[in-house]
N, C-alpha and C positions, 0 to 999 in steps of 0.2 A: 504492498499498499505505500510506502516511504515513495518508492521506487515513479512508483503513478503520477503523485502528488511533485517528484524533482521532474518527471519528466514535462507534465501538464505546464508547469511552471515557466521552465525551459522553451518549451514550444510558445509560451503566451509571451515573453521577452524579448525572442527572437522575431516574431512577427511583430510587436510595437517597434523591435529598431531597425527593421527592415521596412515598414511603413513607411517612419521619415524619411529616411534616406531618396524615396521615391515624389518627394516632392517637385509638381508641375510649377515652373514656374511661369509666367507672362514672354512672351517673345516680344522682341520691342523691337519694332520697324522704325527705320526712319523716311521719310516721303519730301523728296523736292517738292515745293511748290514754285511754279512761276509766277513774278511778281510783278505788276505792269510798271514801266520805268514812270519817275515822275518828272514830269516834262518841268524843263528850267525856261521861264517866261524871264523875256529880258523888260526887264524895268527902266529902261529907257526909250522901250517902243511905245508906237501913237496907233493904240487899238481902236477898231471901228466896230458897230454894233450893226449885226443886216438882218432881215429878216426875209421870207419867202415861205411860198408856197409850193407843197410837192404835192403833185399829182400821182395815180396809180398806187398809191401804200392803200394794201387788202387787209391789215391786221399790225396792229400796236408790237407785240414781240417780236415779229419775223422782220416786217418793213419799215418802221419809224424806230426800234431801237437799233439794227443795221446799221439805218443810213445814219442815225444819232452817233455810235461809235468809228464805222468809218469817217466823217468828218472830224470828230473829237481828235483822231489819233492825228489827225495833219500838221503837219509841221505850222507853228505861228496861228495855229486857234486855243483860244484862252480857252473858252468853253463852249462847249453846244447843245444844244436842246432840239428834239422832235416833238411835234406833240399830236399825237393819231389823231385825235378826233375832229381837231381844229386846222389838220394837213398843215402846220404853220411851225417853219423850221425857225431858232434864233439864236444866229453864231457871234459869238466875239471874238474878233484875230485881232493878230498886229498886220500894218495895213502896208509893210515890208515884205511880208512873204504869202501873205494871202490875199485875193481880191474876189469881187461876185463872180467871175468869170472862171474862174478856178474852184469854187465853192459849187458850180452847177455843174462842173466835170465830173466833178469827185459824186454826187451824187448819182448821174447819168452812170458813173461806171460801177453803183452798184447793181443795177439793174437795167435793161434797157428801157421798161415800163415806167421808171419814176421820170417823171419831167417836172422840172421847175418852173415858177411865174411869178408873179408880182415880187420881182428882187428889189427890194428898198434898201437904204442903209437909214436907222434909227437912232435916235438920241437913248430912245431907253426900248428896253422890252414891252410888248403891247397885253403879252402874260407871262405868269411865271411861271416854273416848270411844274408840270403837273407830278402830281406821285406814281399815276397809272403808264407804263412805257407799251 
């Protein structure tokens, strides 16, 4: 009987000792994420504001957001907003690097269906950026 208790105690201790060594540690992975480069704005530049209508957009997420991103990435563009509901684009840009013709060509380069009209330079934008793109 003493041997059975001894063997049982040995098995029990061995089980606990071995189970502690098999701890599963979480795997840590490092993922690189691309970040958009921060644009350097020329403090001495003269910025103009332009508003224009974009015809041919069929949705806010695919059309308007794509056009907005394309314009915003242009060198010399300080800000760009495309309001799908009003079919209105509002762009603030460095006059030395961007002009209305270049803005129109950029919109047309996104897709042939987009047409710019009513291009005008303004002192202040007629509407603020919409929360929905």
